[in-house]
N, C-alpha and C positions, 0 to 999 in steps of 0.2 A: 076623422081619422082616415089615413091613406096607407095603402100598401102597394108596392110595385114589385112585380115578378118578371124578371127578364128570362128569355129563352132564345134558342137559335144559335148559340155559339158552338164552336167545335174546331176541328183541324181541317184546314183546306190548303191546297197547293197554290203557289203563286199564280196569279191570273184568274183564280177562281172567284166564286161569289158565295155570300151568305146573307141571310136576312134575319136580323134580330127583331124580337118582339118584346114589348114591355106592356104587360097588362096591369091596369090600375084598378083599385077599389076605391070607394068613396064617391062623393057627389061633386067634387071640385075639378075633375079632370077636364071638363069641357071649357072651363074658364081660366085654365092655367097654361102658361107656356111650358113646354116639355123639352128636355135635352138629353142628348147622349154624350157622355164623357168616356174617356179611356185613361188607363194608367198602366204603363209598361214597367217592368221591374227596374227599380232604381231611378224612376222618373216621377215627376209630379203629375197629378191628374190634370187632364186637359180637355177642353171643350172640343167635341167632334162636330156636332150639329145641334141646332136649336130650331124649334118650330113654335112660333107664337100665334096669336089670334089675329085674323081668322086662320091663316096658314102661311104666314111670312116665315121664310127659312133663312138660316145663316149657317155657313160651313167654315171649318178650318181650311186654310189654304191647302194643306196637305191632302185633303180628301175631296176638294172641289172637282166636279166632273166624274167622280167615281162613286161617291156615296149619295144616297137620297133619303131624307127623313120625311116621314108622312105620318098622319094620324087618322084614326077612325073614332070619332067621338061617341058614336053609338055603341061601339065595342070597348070604349075606354082603353084603347090600345094605341101605342106609338111604335112605329117601325123604323128600322134603319136597314135599307138595302145597300149592301156593300159589294161593289163589282171591282174587277181588276185588282184584287187584293195583292198586297206586297208584304214581304217579311216584316217591314217596319210597322205594319198595322197590328202586329201581334201585341195584345194587351188584354187586360180585363176591361170589359165595357160595362158602364153603369148608366142606368136610366135615372133622370132627375126631374122631380116635380117642383117647379119654381115657386108656385104659390104656397105650398106647404113646406118648402125647404126640406125635401125628403128624398133619400137615395134608395135605389134598389140594391139587391145583394151582389149584383155583378154577374157577368157571364164571360167565360174565357174564350178568346178568339186567338187561334194559333195559325200563322201562315208559314208553311214550311214544306219543302219537298222531301 
């Protein structure tokens, strides 16, 4: 069984930074790829970043150079460092466990002045 708990969302001004965290329970974290997705109002959920094993990363074109995904297997946590945030980054951000096909509850990120 797995649970994912996201944190770190909030309101930030354009150009600012946030770091999202996703803490996992269960024994499969270290053998699973993990991802961050986001869903803006009226839009489909989209992949933001993915980290597979050992630590191969992939990013959406829209966030390359601004966002960094990382993982700490000892803490069973995956992070998303978001820099140079733009209003179009506003969305609910979800953590995803590929092996268990499981989603976290989401955390709201709002970029606005």
